[in-house]
C-alpha positions as CSV (number, residue, x, y, z in Angstrom):
1,M,0.3,0.1,0.2
2,N,1.3,3.4,-0.6
3,Q,1.4,6.2,2.1
4,N,-0.1,8.8,-0.5
5,T,-3.6,6.7,-0.5
6,F,-4.5,8.0,3.2
7,I,-1.8,10.4,4.1
8,N,-1.8,13.6,2.0
9,A,1.1,15.9,2.6
10,T,-0.2,18.6,-0.1
11,T,-3.8,18.6,0.8
12,I,-2.6,19.2,4.5
13,E,-0.6,21.8,3.5
14,N,-2.8,23.4,1.3
15,L,-5.9,23.2,4.2
16,L,-3.6,25.1,6.9
17,T,-3.0,27.8,4.1
18,R,-6.5,28.3,3.3
19,H,-8.2,28.4,7.0
20,I,-5.7,30.8,8.8
21,N,-8.1,33.8,10.2
22,S,-11.2,32.4,9.5
23,S,-14.4,34.1,11.2
24,P,-15.7,34.0,14.4
25,Q,-19.3,33.1,13.2
26,K,-17.5,30.0,11.4
27,I,-15.2,28.3,14.4
28,D,-18.6,28.8,16.4
29,D,-20.4,27.2,13.9
30,I,-17.6,24.4,14.0
31,L,-17.4,24.0,17.5
32,A,-21.4,23.5,17.2
33,K,-21.2,20.9,15.1
34,A,-18.4,19.5,17.5
35,L,-20.7,19.1,20.4
36,E,-23.0,16.5,18.4
37,L,-20.4,14.2,18.6
38,K,-20.0,12.9,15.4
39,G,-16.6,14.3,15.2
40,L,-15.2,17.0,12.5
41,D,-13.8,16.6,9.3
42,I,-10.2,17.7,8.1
43,E,-10.9,21.0,6.8
44,D,-12.8,22.0,10.1
45,A,-10.1,20.9,12.5
46,A,-7.5,22.9,9.9
47,T,-9.5,26.1,11.3
48,L,-9.2,25.1,14.7
49,I,-6.0,24.3,14.7
50,T,-4.8,27.5,13.4
51,I,-6.7,29.7,15.8
52,S,-4.4,32.0,17.9
53,D,-6.8,34.3,20.0
54,K,-7.4,33.9,23.5
55,D,-11.1,34.2,23.5
56,Q,-11.3,32.1,20.6
57,L,-8.8,29.5,22.0
58,E,-10.7,29.3,25.3
59,K,-14.2,28.0,23.3
60,I,-12.3,25.3,22.2
61,F,-11.2,23.9,25.1
62,Q,-14.6,24.6,27.0
63,T,-16.1,22.6,23.8
64,A,-13.6,20.1,24.7
65,L,-14.2,19.3,28.2
66,K,-18.1,19.3,27.3
67,I,-17.4,16.7,24.6
68,K,-15.1,14.6,27.0
69,D,-17.7,14.6,29.8
70,E,-20.7,13.1,27.4
71,I,-18.3,10.7,26.0
72,Y,-16.3,9.3,28.7
73,G,-17.7,10.9,31.9
74,N,-15.4,12.3,34.7
75,R,-13.4,9.8,35.2
76,L,-9.1,9.4,34.6
77,V,-8.1,5.7,33.4
78,L,-4.3,5.2,35.0
79,F,-1.8,2.7,33.9
80,A,2.0,2.3,33.9
81,P,4.5,1.6,31.5
82,L,7.2,-1.4,31.4
83,Y,10.2,-1.5,29.6
84,V,11.6,-5.2,29.5
85,S,14.2,-3.9,26.8
86,N,16.3,-0.8,25.8
87,H,18.8,-3.0,23.1
88,C,17.5,-0.9,19.8
89,A,19.0,-1.4,16.3
90,N,17.3,1.9,15.6
91,N,18.9,5.1,15.1
92,C,16.1,7.7,16.3
93,L,17.3,11.3,16.9
94,Y,14.9,11.8,19.7
95,C,15.6,8.7,21.8
96,G,17.8,7.5,24.2
97,F,17.5,3.8,23.1
98,R,19.3,4.8,19.7
99,H,21.8,2.3,18.6
100,D,24.9,5.0,18.3
101,N,24.3,6.1,22.5
102,K,27.4,3.9,23.2
103,D,27.1,5.4,26.8
104,M,23.4,3.7,27.1
105,K,23.6,0.5,29.3
106,R,21.5,-1.9,27.4
107,I,19.3,-4.4,29.9
108,C,17.2,-7.3,28.6
109,L,14.9,-8.3,31.7
110,N,15.0,-12.1,32.6
111,I,11.5,-13.3,33.0
112,D,12.3,-13.0,36.9
113,E,12.8,-9.6,36.6
114,V,10.0,-9.0,34.4
115,K,7.5,-10.7,37.2
116,D,9.5,-8.4,39.9
117,E,8.6,-5.1,37.9
118,T,5.2,-6.4,37.4
119,R,5.1,-6.8,41.4
120,I,6.3,-3.7,42.1
121,I,3.4,-1.9,39.6
122,L,1.1,-4.1,40.9
123,E,1.7,-3.2,44.8
124,E,1.0,0.4,44.0
125,G,-2.5,-0.3,43.0
126,H,-2.1,-0.7,38.9
127,K,-4.5,-3.0,37.5
128,R,-3.1,-2.1,33.8
129,I,0.4,-2.3,32.2
130,L,2.0,-0.5,29.0
131,M,4.8,-3.2,28.2
132,L,7.1,-1.9,25.8
133,M,11.1,-3.1,24.3
134,G,13.3,-1.2,21.6
135,E,13.6,-2.9,18.3
136,H,16.3,-5.5,18.2
137,P,15.1,-9.0,17.2
138,A,18.8,-10.4,18.1
139,K,18.8,-8.9,21.6
140,C,14.9,-9.2,22.2
141,S,12.8,-11.1,20.2
142,F,9.3,-11.6,19.4
143,E,9.3,-14.8,21.2
144,Y,10.8,-13.3,23.9
145,F,8.4,-10.1,24.2
146,L,5.7,-12.9,24.3
147,E,7.2,-14.6,27.0
148,T,7.2,-11.4,28.8
149,I,3.2,-10.6,28.9
150,D,2.7,-14.7,30.1
151,A,4.8,-13.7,32.9
152,A,3.2,-10.4,34.0
153,Y,-0.4,-11.8,34.0
154,A,0.9,-14.9,36.5
155,V,2.2,-12.4,38.9
156,K,0.1,-11.6,42.0
157,D,1.4,-9.2,45.0
158,S,1.0,-9.2,48.5
159,K,-2.9,-8.2,48.2
160,G,-3.5,-11.1,45.8
161,S,-4.1,-8.6,42.9
162,S,-3.1,-9.4,39.4
163,L,-2.9,-7.2,36.1
164,R,-6.0,-7.5,34.2
165,R,-4.8,-6.2,31.0
166,V,-1.8,-5.5,29.1
167,N,-1.4,-3.0,26.8
168,I,1.7,-3.1,24.3
169,E,4.1,-0.6,22.4
170,I,6.4,-2.0,19.9
171,A,8.2,-2.0,16.7
172,P,5.6,-2.7,13.6
173,L,5.3,-6.7,13.2
174,S,4.8,-8.9,9.9
175,D,1.2,-10.5,9.1
176,V,2.4,-13.8,10.5
177,Q,3.6,-12.1,13.5
178,F,0.3,-10.0,13.7
179,A,-2.0,-13.4,13.7
180,E,0.2,-14.8,16.0
181,L,-0.4,-11.8,18.8
182,S,-4.2,-12.0,17.6
183,H,-4.4,-15.0,20.2
184,I,-2.5,-13.2,23.0
185,P,-5.2,-11.4,25.2
186,I,-3.6,-8.1,25.4
187,G,-5.6,-4.8,24.9
188,T,-4.6,-2.3,22.8
189,Y,-1.7,-2.6,20.4
190,T,0.3,1.0,20.3
191,C,2.7,2.4,17.2
192,F,3.7,5.6,16.6
193,Q,4.3,7.3,13.8
194,E,6.5,10.0,15.1
195,T,6.1,12.2,12.3
196,Y,3.9,11.9,9.3
197,H,5.9,14.5,7.7
198,E,8.2,11.9,4.9
199,E,11.1,14.2,4.5
200,T,11.6,15.0,8.4
201,Y,10.7,11.2,9.3
202,K,14.0,10.0,7.0
203,K,16.1,12.9,8.9
204,M,14.8,11.6,12.2
205,H,15.3,7.7,11.5
206,P,18.4,7.8,9.9
207,S,19.1,4.0,10.1
208,G,17.5,0.6,11.1
209,K,14.4,-1.0,10.1
210,K,12.6,1.9,11.6
211,S,13.9,4.5,8.8
212,H,11.4,2.9,6.3
213,Y,8.5,5.2,6.7
214,D,6.1,2.9,4.5
215,W,6.6,0.0,6.7
216,R,5.9,1.8,9.7
217,L,2.6,3.8,8.1
218,N,0.6,0.7,7.1
219,V,1.5,-1.6,10.7
220,M,-2.3,-0.5,11.6
221,D,-3.4,-2.0,8.4
222,R,-1.3,-5.2,8.8
223,A,-2.5,-5.4,12.7
224,L,-6.3,-4.7,11.8
225,K,-5.8,-7.1,9.0
226,N,-4.8,-10.2,10.9
227,G,-7.0,-10.2,14.0
228,L,-5.8,-7.5,15.8
229,H,-9.2,-5.2,17.6
230,D,-8.0,-2.2,18.8
231,V,-5.1,-0.1,18.1
232,G,-3.4,3.2,19.0
233,I,-1.7,5.9,17.3
234,G,0.6,9.0,17.7
235,A,3.4,11.4,17.1
236,L,6.1,12.6,18.7
237,F,5.4,16.7,18.6
238,G,8.2,18.6,18.2
239,L,9.6,17.0,15.6
240,Y,7.6,19.1,12.7
241,D,4.7,21.6,12.4
242,Y,2.3,20.5,15.2
243,R,-0.4,21.6,13.2
244,F,0.8,19.3,10.1
245,E,1.2,16.7,12.6
246,V,-2.5,16.9,13.8
247,L,-4.3,16.8,10.5
248,A,-2.2,13.9,9.6
249,L,-3.0,12.0,12.7
250,L,-6.6,12.7,11.7
251,Q,-5.8,11.1,8.1
252,H,-4.7,8.5,9.7
253,A,-7.8,7.8,12.1
254,K,-10.1,8.6,9.0
255,H,-8.7,5.8,6.9
256,L,-8.5,3.0,9.7
257,D,-12.2,3.8,10.1
258,E,-13.7,4.0,6.7
259,T,-11.8,1.2,6.0
260,Y,-12.1,-1.3,8.9
261,R,-14.8,0.3,10.9
262,I,-12.5,0.6,13.8
263,G,-10.9,4.2,14.0
264,P,-8.3,4.5,16.5
265,H,-8.7,2.8,20.3
266,T,-6.1,5.5,21.7
267,I,-4.4,8.3,20.2
268,S,-1.2,9.3,22.2
269,V,0.4,12.9,22.4
270,P,4.0,13.1,23.5
271,R,6.2,16.1,23.0
272,I,10.0,15.4,22.8
273,E,11.9,15.0,26.4
274,S,15.4,15.1,27.2
275,A,17.1,12.1,26.5
276,Q,20.7,10.8,26.5
277,N,23.1,11.6,23.2
278,A,19.8,12.2,21.8
279,P,20.4,15.2,19.6
280,A,16.8,16.2,18.5
281,S,16.1,16.2,22.0
282,R,18.6,18.7,22.7
283,I,17.7,21.4,20.2
284,V,14.2,20.6,19.6
285,P,13.1,20.7,15.6
286,H,9.8,22.5,16.1
287,P,9.1,23.1,19.7
288,T,5.6,23.1,20.5
289,A,4.8,25.6,23.1
290,D,2.5,25.2,26.3
291,T,-0.6,26.8,24.8
292,D,-0.2,25.1,20.9
293,F,0.3,22.0,23.3
294,K,-3.2,22.4,25.0
295,K,-4.9,23.6,21.3
296,I,-3.7,19.8,20.2
297,V,-5.0,18.1,22.9
298,A,-8.6,20.3,22.2
299,V,-8.8,19.6,18.8
300,L,-8.0,16.1,18.7
301,R,-11.0,15.6,21.1
302,C,-13.4,18.0,18.9
303,A,-12.3,16.1,15.9
304,V,-12.2,12.3,17.1
305,P,-14.4,12.3,20.7
306,Y,-14.8,8.7,20.8
307,T,-11.1,8.2,21.0
308,G,-9.1,8.0,24.0
309,I,-6.6,10.6,24.4
310,I,-3.3,9.2,26.3
311,L,-1.1,12.0,27.9
312,S,2.7,10.5,29.6
313,T,4.9,11.6,32.6
314,R,6.8,13.2,30.0
315,E,4.4,16.6,30.7
316,S,4.6,18.2,34.6
317,P,2.2,17.9,36.9
318,T,0.8,21.7,36.1
319,M,0.2,20.8,32.4
320,R,-0.7,17.4,33.2
321,N,-3.3,18.8,35.6
322,E,-4.3,21.8,33.0
323,L,-4.7,19.0,30.2
324,F,-7.1,17.3,32.3
325,H,-9.7,20.1,31.5
326,L,-9.3,19.7,27.9
327,G,-10.0,16.3,26.8
328,I,-7.2,13.7,28.0
329,S,-8.7,10.5,29.1
330,Q,-6.1,7.8,30.2
331,I,-2.6,9.0,32.3
332,S,0.4,7.4,33.5
333,A,1.6,7.3,36.7
334,G,4.5,6.5,39.1
335,S,6.4,5.8,35.6
336,R,9.7,4.4,35.0
337,T,10.9,4.5,31.6
338,S,13.9,2.2,31.7
339,P,13.9,-1.8,32.0
340,G,14.6,-2.7,35.4
341,G,13.7,1.0,37.0
342,Y,10.6,0.5,39.2
343,A,12.8,-2.3,41.5
344,N,16.1,-0.1,40.9
345,A,13.8,3.6,41.7
346,M,16.5,4.9,43.9
347,I,19.1,4.3,41.5
348,N,20.2,7.3,38.9
349,S,18.5,5.8,35.4
350,T,19.8,8.0,33.0
351,V,22.0,5.3,31.6
352,Q,19.6,3.3,30.7
353,E,16.0,5.5,30.0
354,Q,14.3,6.6,27.1
355,F,13.7,9.9,28.2
356,S,13.5,12.1,30.9
357,V,9.9,12.2,33.1
358,N,8.9,15.2,34.4
359,D,5.8,14.1,36.8
360,T,8.0,12.1,39.1
361,R,5.1,11.9,41.3
362,S,4.0,8.2,43.0
363,T,1.3,6.6,41.5
364,G,-0.2,7.5,44.7
365,E,0.0,11.3,44.7
366,V,-1.1,11.4,41.5
367,I,-4.8,9.8,42.5
368,R,-4.9,11.7,45.1
369,S,-4.2,15.1,43.2
370,V,-6.7,13.3,40.4
371,I,-9.5,12.8,43.2
372,E,-8.8,16.5,44.3
373,Q,-9.6,18.2,41.2
374,G,-12.7,16.2,41.2
375,F,-12.1,13.1,38.6
376,V,-12.5,10.0,39.2
377,P,-9.3,7.4,38.9
378,S,-10.1,4.5,37.1
379,F,-8.0,0.9,36.7
380,C,-11.0,0.0,34.7
381,T,-10.4,-3.4,32.0
382,G,-14.0,-4.4,31.9
383,C,-14.5,-3.4,27.9
384,Y,-11.7,-5.8,27.1
385,R,-12.9,-8.3,28.9
386,R,-16.3,-8.0,28.0
387,G,-15.5,-7.9,24.5
388,R,-16.4,-4.4,24.2
389,T,-13.7,-4.1,21.4
390,G,-12.9,-3.4,17.8
391,Q,-15.9,-2.4,15.9
392,D,-18.4,-3.6,19.6
393,F,-16.1,-0.7,21.1
394,M,-16.6,2.2,18.6
395,E,-20.8,1.3,18.2
396,L,-20.7,2.4,21.8
397,A,-18.0,5.0,22.2
398,K,-19.2,7.1,19.2
399,P,-22.5,8.1,20.4
400,G,-21.4,8.1,24.0
401,L,-23.5,5.2,25.1
402,I,-20.0,4.0,26.6
403,K,-20.0,6.1,29.8
404,A,-23.0,3.5,31.1
405,H,-20.4,1.1,31.5
406,C,-17.3,3.1,32.4
407,L,-18.8,5.6,35.0
408,P,-19.5,2.3,37.2
409,N,-16.9,0.3,36.4
410,A,-14.3,3.1,37.2
411,L,-16.2,3.8,40.6
412,L,-15.8,0.4,41.5
413,T,-12.0,0.0,40.8
414,L,-11.2,3.0,42.5
415,K,-13.6,0.9,45.9
416,E,-10.7,-1.1,44.9
417,Y,-7.8,1.0,45.3
418,L,-9.3,2.8,48.4
419,K,-9.4,-0.6,50.6
420,D,-6.0,-1.6,49.2
421,Y,-3.8,0.6,48.5
422,A,-4.7,4.2,49.9
423,D,-3.3,6.2,52.8
424,E,-6.3,7.3,55.0
425,E,-6.7,10.9,53.7
426,T,-6.9,9.7,49.7
427,R,-9.2,7.3,51.1
428,I,-11.6,9.8,52.7
429,W,-11.3,11.9,49.4
430,G,-11.8,8.6,47.4
431,E,-15.3,7.9,49.3
432,N,-16.6,11.5,49.1
433,I,-16.2,11.5,45.3
434,I,-17.6,8.0,44.7
435,K,-21.0,9.1,46.4
436,K,-21.0,12.3,44.4
437,E,-20.4,10.5,41.2
438,L,-22.7,7.6,42.1
439,L,-25.8,10.3,41.5
440,H,-24.4,10.8,38.0
441,I,-24.9,7.3,36.9
442,P,-28.1,7.7,34.3
443,S,-30.0,4.4,34.8
444,K,-31.7,4.1,38.2
445,N,-31.1,0.1,37.9
446,R,-27.0,0.4,37.0
447,M,-27.0,2.5,40.1
448,K,-28.3,0.1,42.2
449,K,-26.5,-2.4,41.0
450,T,-23.5,-0.5,41.3
451,E,-24.2,0.5,44.9
452,E,-24.4,-3.6,45.7
453,Y,-21.0,-3.8,44.1
454,L,-19.5,-1.7,45.8
455,K,-20.8,-3.1,49.4
456,Q,-19.2,-6.1,48.0
457,V,-16.3,-4.9,47.4
458,E,-16.3,-3.1,51.0
459,N,-16.6,-6.8,52.6
460,G,-13.4,-7.9,50.3
461,K,-15.2,-9.0,47.1
462,R,-12.5,-7.9,44.1
463,D,-12.8,-7.8,40.4
464,L,-16.5,-6.9,40.0
465,Y,-17.4,-5.0,36.7
466,F,-19.9,-4.3,34.2
């Protein structure tokens, strides 16, 4: 498949030029359209992404929060990344794992070490992880990665808890490998294009298999054709003009939706952060200002309302708190970006981490902050285990019906966390928000059943979900 079938750089550039300085009335009309929860076309998004006026930006921000509340409710899903290897044959200029970084201490965790990392993550209260590794088949094979997934699922912590879902983020696979992966109980398969601008892509990826633009661009087609149901896309903001990247992400999302009736389950929005011996992280080619970054999140929420938008600990606590109000629905917490980083948390991990983390708070501190801001921290994995994936998930998410499952499940997993892992002060805050949010469950029958489940959790029952 040629990349020009769905990423058209000329179209994007023309749209960005054509829609600068749109009238206030046109912007209001687009935002009213966004509130219908049916998404926006790329021309509408081009109009919004070029806005710089403060009053108009504020309107976009307010619209994005309303849309997020309508689709997902007042919750934030939490996860932790688990890196199993930093060996890599690629040479990405923004990444600490790059092959030419000779100062990197290379690690490939053995199975016992994977289990140790998983146990520590579980003891923080997490129920889902994102498992990652560098791309180096000779050092860490696909078969090894499948073993690490099995190992992670086998772990129980001191409370008897185990992982309920492993999402993965690894390099593009072949058709045969995706077919094999389709039989493994994973959640979402994620792979970032990094930059959709082909010339920039070639500069940033000078060697390794990742240097092949089309191979990476078509990864989600191979995944969905070979049995996977949920995929996540993303761009690394700072490599090229953020406006181009947003519109290209939307072209990619449209292609997946029209071709497979499955839009991206998630879109990730990382910004370049400092990484060891990574020249593009020291001198960022296209720095993305905080205001523009907030606009990115808000425009994506308006344009693809059904999609989970993921925010990592690359961002500071202050920026993360602001973005929670602009459409973010999933966040990492207590993250380590190096293999063995949880077991060796007190050791300077610069020599083995992919990038530096700006939100260094513990998982518990993040959860407390989320609750204090009025959000519901959620560890829910119900959709994956009830089979609400792929097209089934999209049929619920697009009209906003998924919230009927999300909020009750969020409250139940929060209750578990409060009973098993939270300190007393967080427990008090959490119980108060559970009482408040129960009233927002629209169905009286579902509200009553949720109350019954909450009492069972209080009495020691675990893993109840709708």
